[in-house]
mmCIF file of the C-alpha atoms, coordinates in Angstrom:
data_MODEL
# 
_entry.id   MODEL 
# 
loop_
_atom_site.group_PDB 
_atom_site.id 
_atom_site.type_symbol 
_atom_site.label_atom_id 
_atom_site.label_alt_id 
_atom_site.label_comp_id 
_atom_site.label_asym_id 
_atom_site.label_entity_id 
_atom_site.label_seq_id 
_atom_site.pdbx_PDB_ins_code 
_atom_site.Cartn_x 
_atom_site.Cartn_y 
_atom_site.Cartn_z 
_atom_site.occupancy 
_atom_site.B_iso_or_equiv 
_atom_site.pdbx_formal_charge 
_atom_site.auth_seq_id 
_atom_site.auth_comp_id 
_atom_site.auth_asym_id 
_atom_site.auth_atom_id 
_atom_site.pdbx_PDB_model_num 
ATOM 1   C CA . MET A 1 1   ? 2.081   -14.151 -19.192 1.00 0.00 ? 1   MET A CA 1 
ATOM 2   C CA . GLU A 1 2   ? 4.233   -17.173 -18.464 1.00 0.00 ? 2   GLU A CA 1 
ATOM 3   C CA . LEU A 1 3   ? 3.176   -19.249 -15.548 1.00 0.00 ? 3   LEU A CA 1 
ATOM 4   C CA . LYS A 1 4   ? 4.482   -22.681 -14.174 1.00 0.00 ? 4   LYS A CA 1 
ATOM 5   C CA . ILE A 1 5   ? 1.573   -23.889 -12.301 1.00 0.00 ? 5   ILE A CA 1 
ATOM 6   C CA . ASN A 1 6   ? -0.809  -26.582 -12.366 1.00 0.00 ? 6   ASN A CA 1 
ATOM 7   C CA . PRO A 1 7   ? -4.284  -25.112 -12.767 1.00 0.00 ? 7   PRO A CA 1 
ATOM 8   C CA . PHE A 1 8   ? -6.028  -28.217 -11.762 1.00 0.00 ? 8   PHE A CA 1 
ATOM 9   C CA . GLU A 1 9   ? -4.312  -28.313 -8.359  1.00 0.00 ? 9   GLU A CA 1 
ATOM 10  C CA . LYS A 1 10  ? -3.550  -24.530 -7.547  1.00 0.00 ? 10  LYS A CA 1 
ATOM 11  C CA . PHE A 1 11  ? -7.000  -23.628 -5.944  1.00 0.00 ? 11  PHE A CA 1 
ATOM 12  C CA . ASN A 1 12  ? -7.896  -27.188 -4.411  1.00 0.00 ? 12  ASN A CA 1 
ATOM 13  C CA . ASN A 1 13  ? -4.346  -27.701 -2.733  1.00 0.00 ? 13  ASN A CA 1 
ATOM 14  C CA . GLU A 1 14  ? -2.953  -24.285 -1.956  1.00 0.00 ? 14  GLU A CA 1 
ATOM 15  C CA . TRP A 1 15  ? -6.140  -22.408 -1.367  1.00 0.00 ? 15  TRP A CA 1 
ATOM 16  C CA . ALA A 1 16  ? -6.440  -18.569 -2.115  1.00 0.00 ? 16  ALA A CA 1 
ATOM 17  C CA . ILE A 1 17  ? -7.612  -15.377 -0.564  1.00 0.00 ? 17  ILE A CA 1 
ATOM 18  C CA . LEU A 1 18  ? -10.331 -13.719 -2.918  1.00 0.00 ? 18  LEU A CA 1 
ATOM 19  C CA . THR A 1 19  ? -10.366 -10.030 -1.991  1.00 0.00 ? 19  THR A CA 1 
ATOM 20  C CA . ALA A 1 20  ? -12.423 -7.259  -3.538  1.00 0.00 ? 20  ALA A CA 1 
ATOM 21  C CA . GLY A 1 21  ? -12.571 -3.563  -2.704  1.00 0.00 ? 21  GLY A CA 1 
ATOM 22  C CA . ASN A 1 22  ? -9.979  -0.790  -2.043  1.00 0.00 ? 22  ASN A CA 1 
ATOM 23  C CA . LYS A 1 23  ? -7.554  -0.089  1.056   1.00 0.00 ? 23  LYS A CA 1 
ATOM 24  C CA . ASP A 1 24  ? -10.563 1.659   2.729   1.00 0.00 ? 24  ASP A CA 1 
ATOM 25  C CA . ASP A 1 25  ? -13.182 -0.733  2.098   1.00 0.00 ? 25  ASP A CA 1 
ATOM 26  C CA . PHE A 1 26  ? -12.673 -4.164  1.488   1.00 0.00 ? 26  PHE A CA 1 
ATOM 27  C CA . ASN A 1 27  ? -13.119 -7.725  2.413   1.00 0.00 ? 27  ASN A CA 1 
ATOM 28  C CA . GLY A 1 28  ? -11.417 -11.212 1.521   1.00 0.00 ? 28  GLY A CA 1 
ATOM 29  C CA . MET A 1 29  ? -12.109 -14.726 2.145   1.00 0.00 ? 29  MET A CA 1 
ATOM 30  C CA . THR A 1 30  ? -10.365 -18.062 1.853   1.00 0.00 ? 30  THR A CA 1 
ATOM 31  C CA . ILE A 1 31  ? -11.428 -20.111 -1.389  1.00 0.00 ? 31  ILE A CA 1 
ATOM 32  C CA . SER A 1 32  ? -10.725 -23.568 -2.776  1.00 0.00 ? 32  SER A CA 1 
ATOM 33  C CA . TRP A 1 33  ? -13.046 -23.292 -5.818  1.00 0.00 ? 33  TRP A CA 1 
ATOM 34  C CA . GLY A 1 34  ? -11.548 -21.714 -8.781  1.00 0.00 ? 34  GLY A CA 1 
ATOM 35  C CA . SER A 1 35  ? -10.133 -22.169 -12.312 1.00 0.00 ? 35  SER A CA 1 
ATOM 36  C CA . MET A 1 36  ? -7.830  -20.642 -14.780 1.00 0.00 ? 36  MET A CA 1 
ATOM 37  C CA . GLY A 1 37  ? -8.236  -20.385 -18.433 1.00 0.00 ? 37  GLY A CA 1 
ATOM 38  C CA . THR A 1 38  ? -9.168  -18.267 -21.503 1.00 0.00 ? 38  THR A CA 1 
ATOM 39  C CA . ILE A 1 39  ? -12.534 -17.036 -22.833 1.00 0.00 ? 39  ILE A CA 1 
ATOM 40  C CA . TRP A 1 40  ? -13.362 -14.299 -25.257 1.00 0.00 ? 40  TRP A CA 1 
ATOM 41  C CA . GLY A 1 41  ? -9.692  -13.823 -26.133 1.00 0.00 ? 41  GLY A CA 1 
ATOM 42  C CA . LYS A 1 42  ? -8.869  -13.125 -22.504 1.00 0.00 ? 42  LYS A CA 1 
ATOM 43  C CA . ASP A 1 43  ? -6.782  -14.770 -19.750 1.00 0.00 ? 43  ASP A CA 1 
ATOM 44  C CA . VAL A 1 44  ? -9.168  -15.309 -16.834 1.00 0.00 ? 44  VAL A CA 1 
ATOM 45  C CA . ILE A 1 45  ? -9.671  -16.646 -13.448 1.00 0.00 ? 45  ILE A CA 1 
ATOM 46  C CA . THR A 1 46  ? -13.085 -17.813 -12.309 1.00 0.00 ? 46  THR A CA 1 
ATOM 47  C CA . VAL A 1 47  ? -13.861 -18.126 -8.589  1.00 0.00 ? 47  VAL A CA 1 
ATOM 48  C CA . TYR A 1 48  ? -17.127 -18.982 -6.843  1.00 0.00 ? 48  TYR A CA 1 
ATOM 49  C CA . VAL A 1 49  ? -18.662 -16.769 -3.960  1.00 0.00 ? 49  VAL A CA 1 
ATOM 50  C CA . ARG A 1 50  ? -21.947 -17.678 -2.087  1.00 0.00 ? 50  ARG A CA 1 
ATOM 51  C CA . PRO A 1 51  ? -24.384 -14.713 -1.649  1.00 0.00 ? 51  PRO A CA 1 
ATOM 52  C CA . ASP A 1 52  ? -24.511 -15.086 2.075   1.00 0.00 ? 52  ASP A CA 1 
ATOM 53  C CA . ARG A 1 53  ? -20.679 -14.268 2.416   1.00 0.00 ? 53  ARG A CA 1 
ATOM 54  C CA . TYR A 1 54  ? -19.602 -10.875 3.227   1.00 0.00 ? 54  TYR A CA 1 
ATOM 55  C CA . THR A 1 55  ? -16.999 -10.869 0.369   1.00 0.00 ? 55  THR A CA 1 
ATOM 56  C CA . TYR A 1 56  ? -20.177 -11.015 -2.086  1.00 0.00 ? 56  TYR A CA 1 
ATOM 57  C CA . GLU A 1 57  ? -21.038 -7.556  -1.325  1.00 0.00 ? 57  GLU A CA 1 
ATOM 58  C CA . PHE A 1 58  ? -17.578 -6.451  -2.275  1.00 0.00 ? 58  PHE A CA 1 
ATOM 59  C CA . ILE A 1 59  ? -17.299 -8.493  -5.509  1.00 0.00 ? 59  ILE A CA 1 
ATOM 60  C CA . LYS A 1 60  ? -20.674 -7.238  -6.538  1.00 0.00 ? 60  LYS A CA 1 
ATOM 61  C CA . LYS A 1 61  ? -19.788 -3.488  -5.774  1.00 0.00 ? 61  LYS A CA 1 
ATOM 62  C CA . TYR A 1 62  ? -16.260 -3.330  -7.269  1.00 0.00 ? 62  TYR A CA 1 
ATOM 63  C CA . ASP A 1 63  ? -14.979 -4.246  -10.639 1.00 0.00 ? 63  ASP A CA 1 
ATOM 64  C CA . GLU A 1 64  ? -11.555 -5.215  -9.584  1.00 0.00 ? 64  GLU A CA 1 
ATOM 65  C CA . PHE A 1 65  ? -10.569 -8.121  -7.301  1.00 0.00 ? 65  PHE A CA 1 
ATOM 66  C CA . SER A 1 66  ? -7.436  -10.119 -6.404  1.00 0.00 ? 66  SER A CA 1 
ATOM 67  C CA . VAL A 1 67  ? -6.701  -13.873 -5.996  1.00 0.00 ? 67  VAL A CA 1 
ATOM 68  C CA . SER A 1 68  ? -3.646  -14.336 -3.607  1.00 0.00 ? 68  SER A CA 1 
ATOM 69  C CA . PHE A 1 69  ? -1.923  -17.510 -3.091  1.00 0.00 ? 69  PHE A CA 1 
ATOM 70  C CA . PHE A 1 70  ? 0.510   -18.124 -0.050  1.00 0.00 ? 70  PHE A CA 1 
ATOM 71  C CA . PRO A 1 71  ? 3.262   -20.217 0.846   1.00 0.00 ? 71  PRO A CA 1 
ATOM 72  C CA . ALA A 1 72  ? 2.345   -23.232 3.118   1.00 0.00 ? 72  ALA A CA 1 
ATOM 73  C CA . LYS A 1 73  ? 3.551   -21.598 6.328   1.00 0.00 ? 73  LYS A CA 1 
ATOM 74  C CA . TYR A 1 74  ? 0.492   -19.387 6.034   1.00 0.00 ? 74  TYR A CA 1 
ATOM 75  C CA . HIS A 1 75  ? -2.218  -22.152 6.195   1.00 0.00 ? 75  HIS A CA 1 
ATOM 76  C CA . GLU A 1 76  ? -3.464  -21.233 9.601   1.00 0.00 ? 76  GLU A CA 1 
ATOM 77  C CA . SER A 1 77  ? -3.811  -17.694 8.374   1.00 0.00 ? 77  SER A CA 1 
ATOM 78  C CA . LEU A 1 78  ? -6.060  -18.964 5.503   1.00 0.00 ? 78  LEU A CA 1 
ATOM 79  C CA . GLY A 1 79  ? -8.028  -20.783 7.913   1.00 0.00 ? 79  GLY A CA 1 
ATOM 80  C CA . VAL A 1 80  ? -8.622  -17.602 9.794   1.00 0.00 ? 80  VAL A CA 1 
ATOM 81  C CA . MET A 1 81  ? -9.664  -15.775 6.654   1.00 0.00 ? 81  MET A CA 1 
ATOM 82  C CA . GLY A 1 82  ? -12.079 -18.516 5.890   1.00 0.00 ? 82  GLY A CA 1 
ATOM 83  C CA . SER A 1 83  ? -13.721 -19.090 9.295   1.00 0.00 ? 83  SER A CA 1 
ATOM 84  C CA . LEU A 1 84  ? -14.171 -15.462 10.523  1.00 0.00 ? 84  LEU A CA 1 
ATOM 85  C CA . SER A 1 85  ? -16.547 -12.805 8.960   1.00 0.00 ? 85  SER A CA 1 
ATOM 86  C CA . GLY A 1 86  ? -15.007 -9.338  8.223   1.00 0.00 ? 86  GLY A CA 1 
ATOM 87  C CA . ARG A 1 87  ? -18.476 -7.932  9.103   1.00 0.00 ? 87  ARG A CA 1 
ATOM 88  C CA . ASP A 1 88  ? -17.616 -8.489  12.746  1.00 0.00 ? 88  ASP A CA 1 
ATOM 89  C CA . GLN A 1 89  ? -13.892 -8.073  13.208  1.00 0.00 ? 89  GLN A CA 1 
ATOM 90  C CA . ASP A 1 90  ? -10.819 -7.224  11.786  1.00 0.00 ? 90  ASP A CA 1 
ATOM 91  C CA . LYS A 1 91  ? -9.961  -10.648 10.444  1.00 0.00 ? 91  LYS A CA 1 
ATOM 92  C CA . VAL A 1 92  ? -6.836  -9.490  8.493   1.00 0.00 ? 92  VAL A CA 1 
ATOM 93  C CA . LYS A 1 93  ? -5.208  -8.412  11.671  1.00 0.00 ? 93  LYS A CA 1 
ATOM 94  C CA . ILE A 1 94  ? -6.310  -11.644 13.351  1.00 0.00 ? 94  ILE A CA 1 
ATOM 95  C CA . ALA A 1 95  ? -4.769  -13.651 10.632  1.00 0.00 ? 95  ALA A CA 1 
ATOM 96  C CA . LYS A 1 96  ? -1.662  -11.757 11.040  1.00 0.00 ? 96  LYS A CA 1 
ATOM 97  C CA . LEU A 1 97  ? -1.558  -10.630 7.331   1.00 0.00 ? 97  LEU A CA 1 
ATOM 98  C CA . GLU A 1 98  ? -0.937  -7.255  5.816   1.00 0.00 ? 98  GLU A CA 1 
ATOM 99  C CA . ALA A 1 99  ? -3.184  -5.782  3.258   1.00 0.00 ? 99  ALA A CA 1 
ATOM 100 C CA . GLU A 1 100 ? -1.710  -3.684  0.388   1.00 0.00 ? 100 GLU A CA 1 
ATOM 101 C CA . GLU A 1 101 ? -3.461  -1.769  -2.471  1.00 0.00 ? 101 GLU A CA 1 
ATOM 102 C CA . ILE A 1 102 ? -2.591  -3.122  -5.854  1.00 0.00 ? 102 ILE A CA 1 
ATOM 103 C CA . ASP A 1 103 ? -3.929  -1.567  -9.058  1.00 0.00 ? 103 ASP A CA 1 
ATOM 104 C CA . GLY A 1 104 ? -7.123  -0.408  -7.417  1.00 0.00 ? 104 GLY A CA 1 
ATOM 105 C CA . THR A 1 105 ? -7.807  -3.615  -5.261  1.00 0.00 ? 105 THR A CA 1 
ATOM 106 C CA . VAL A 1 106 ? -6.297  -5.226  -2.144  1.00 0.00 ? 106 VAL A CA 1 
ATOM 107 C CA . ALA A 1 107 ? -3.962  -8.147  -1.843  1.00 0.00 ? 107 ALA A CA 1 
ATOM 108 C CA . TYR A 1 108 ? -1.505  -9.227  0.890   1.00 0.00 ? 108 TYR A CA 1 
ATOM 109 C CA . LYS A 1 109 ? 2.182   -8.489  1.382   1.00 0.00 ? 109 LYS A CA 1 
ATOM 110 C CA . GLU A 1 110 ? 2.681   -12.250 2.550   1.00 0.00 ? 110 GLU A CA 1 
ATOM 111 C CA . ALA A 1 111 ? 1.335   -13.791 -0.683  1.00 0.00 ? 111 ALA A CA 1 
ATOM 112 C CA . SER A 1 112 ? 3.573   -15.579 -3.133  1.00 0.00 ? 112 SER A CA 1 
ATOM 113 C CA . GLU A 1 113 ? 1.627   -15.069 -6.048  1.00 0.00 ? 113 GLU A CA 1 
ATOM 114 C CA . VAL A 1 114 ? -1.167  -12.604 -6.823  1.00 0.00 ? 114 VAL A CA 1 
ATOM 115 C CA . PHE A 1 115 ? -3.542  -12.170 -9.583  1.00 0.00 ? 115 PHE A CA 1 
ATOM 116 C CA . VAL A 1 116 ? -5.245  -8.984  -10.118 1.00 0.00 ? 116 VAL A CA 1 
ATOM 117 C CA . CYS A 1 117 ? -8.503  -9.081  -12.278 1.00 0.00 ? 117 CYS A CA 1 
ATOM 118 C CA . LYS A 1 118 ? -11.226 -7.004  -13.604 1.00 0.00 ? 118 LYS A CA 1 
ATOM 119 C CA . LYS A 1 119 ? -14.528 -8.501  -13.145 1.00 0.00 ? 119 LYS A CA 1 
ATOM 120 C CA . ILE A 1 120 ? -16.073 -9.366  -16.614 1.00 0.00 ? 120 ILE A CA 1 
ATOM 121 C CA . TYR A 1 121 ? -19.027 -11.785 -15.941 1.00 0.00 ? 121 TYR A CA 1 
ATOM 122 C CA . MET A 1 122 ? -21.039 -12.776 -12.807 1.00 0.00 ? 122 MET A CA 1 
ATOM 123 C CA . ASN A 1 123 ? -24.005 -15.006 -12.637 1.00 0.00 ? 123 ASN A CA 1 
ATOM 124 C CA . GLN A 1 124 ? -25.741 -17.173 -9.955  1.00 0.00 ? 124 GLN A CA 1 
ATOM 125 C CA . LEU A 1 125 ? -25.449 -21.078 -10.496 1.00 0.00 ? 125 LEU A CA 1 
ATOM 126 C CA . ASN A 1 126 ? -28.876 -22.261 -11.362 1.00 0.00 ? 126 ASN A CA 1 
ATOM 127 C CA . TYR A 1 127 ? -29.832 -24.932 -8.764  1.00 0.00 ? 127 TYR A CA 1 
ATOM 128 C CA . ASP A 1 128 ? -31.899 -26.859 -11.307 1.00 0.00 ? 128 ASP A CA 1 
ATOM 129 C CA . GLU A 1 129 ? -28.868 -27.303 -13.489 1.00 0.00 ? 129 GLU A CA 1 
ATOM 130 C CA . VAL A 1 130 ? -26.468 -28.093 -10.904 1.00 0.00 ? 130 VAL A CA 1 
ATOM 131 C CA . PRO A 1 131 ? -25.372 -32.040 -11.071 1.00 0.00 ? 131 PRO A CA 1 
ATOM 132 C CA . GLU A 1 132 ? -26.625 -34.160 -8.194  1.00 0.00 ? 132 GLU A CA 1 
ATOM 133 C CA . GLU A 1 133 ? -23.362 -34.339 -6.299  1.00 0.00 ? 133 GLU A CA 1 
ATOM 134 C CA . GLY A 1 134 ? -23.308 -30.469 -6.267  1.00 0.00 ? 134 GLY A CA 1 
ATOM 135 C CA . LYS A 1 135 ? -26.891 -30.259 -5.079  1.00 0.00 ? 135 LYS A CA 1 
ATOM 136 C CA . LYS A 1 136 ? -25.730 -31.778 -1.759  1.00 0.00 ? 136 LYS A CA 1 
ATOM 137 C CA . ILE A 1 137 ? -23.758 -28.480 -1.053  1.00 0.00 ? 137 ILE A CA 1 
ATOM 138 C CA . TYR A 1 138 ? -27.084 -26.538 -1.426  1.00 0.00 ? 138 TYR A CA 1 
ATOM 139 C CA . GLN A 1 139 ? -29.327 -28.218 1.339   1.00 0.00 ? 139 GLN A CA 1 
ATOM 140 C CA . ASN A 1 140 ? -30.660 -26.433 4.374   1.00 0.00 ? 140 ASN A CA 1 
ATOM 141 C CA . GLY A 1 141 ? -31.274 -23.243 2.502   1.00 0.00 ? 141 GLY A CA 1 
ATOM 142 C CA . ILE A 1 142 ? -27.816 -22.540 1.255   1.00 0.00 ? 142 ILE A CA 1 
ATOM 143 C CA . LYS A 1 143 ? -28.355 -20.570 -1.870  1.00 0.00 ? 143 LYS A CA 1 
ATOM 144 C CA . PRO A 1 144 ? -26.003 -21.361 -4.938  1.00 0.00 ? 144 PRO A CA 1 
ATOM 145 C CA . HIS A 1 145 ? -22.780 -19.720 -5.379  1.00 0.00 ? 145 HIS A CA 1 
ATOM 146 C CA . TYR A 1 146 ? -22.210 -16.950 -7.865  1.00 0.00 ? 146 TYR A CA 1 
ATOM 147 C CA . LEU A 1 147 ? -19.603 -17.657 -10.759 1.00 0.00 ? 147 LEU A CA 1 
ATOM 148 C CA . VAL A 1 148 ? -17.419 -14.636 -10.952 1.00 0.00 ? 148 VAL A CA 1 
ATOM 149 C CA . MET A 1 149 ? -15.068 -14.171 -13.858 1.00 0.00 ? 149 MET A CA 1 
ATOM 150 C CA . GLY A 1 150 ? -12.211 -11.929 -13.882 1.00 0.00 ? 150 GLY A CA 1 
ATOM 151 C CA . GLU A 1 151 ? -9.810  -10.879 -16.859 1.00 0.00 ? 151 GLU A CA 1 
ATOM 152 C CA . VAL A 1 152 ? -6.148  -11.260 -15.409 1.00 0.00 ? 152 VAL A CA 1 
ATOM 153 C CA . LYS A 1 153 ? -4.730  -7.726  -15.660 1.00 0.00 ? 153 LYS A CA 1 
ATOM 154 C CA . ARG A 1 154 ? -1.549  -8.455  -13.564 1.00 0.00 ? 154 ARG A CA 1 
ATOM 155 C CA . TYR A 1 155 ? 0.294   -11.300 -12.251 1.00 0.00 ? 155 TYR A CA 1 
ATOM 156 C CA . ILE A 1 156 ? 2.978   -10.864 -9.364  1.00 0.00 ? 156 ILE A CA 1 
ATOM 157 C CA . SER A 1 157 ? 5.167   -13.626 -8.294  1.00 0.00 ? 157 SER A CA 1 
ATOM 158 C CA . ARG A 1 158 ? 7.293   -13.140 -5.285  1.00 0.00 ? 158 ARG A CA 1 
# 
């Protein structure tokens, strides 16, 4: 797979929607934490999900997930996907996005790039081992994120 992206800037500057589930049972949320690399001879994307997020239930339940990147004109839609909960409303509709099933998971027709991944590792960050600057995030009872690593099974560029 040949990509012409800067993996150090991709998540932080463009954001993405992490989605798990299938067309009948899914949830997605905006993320800005993530990385791309290799481990165990596999191309992987690593994302981070707090256990109190609705998407966590889906990433735990399903083995496939997608990471969708969008053109800048969808910045407002990504804001909606990151601020509303899918528990309470159809935030995909509110964000004016169209979900599509791809290889057993869900992505969005408006995405310019989609990484379809198979979950290969998931574990919660250990608060005691988080550096001091990271511990600031976990104040007021916020539980540490889960690290979720997925093998990239398919890359779509539109």
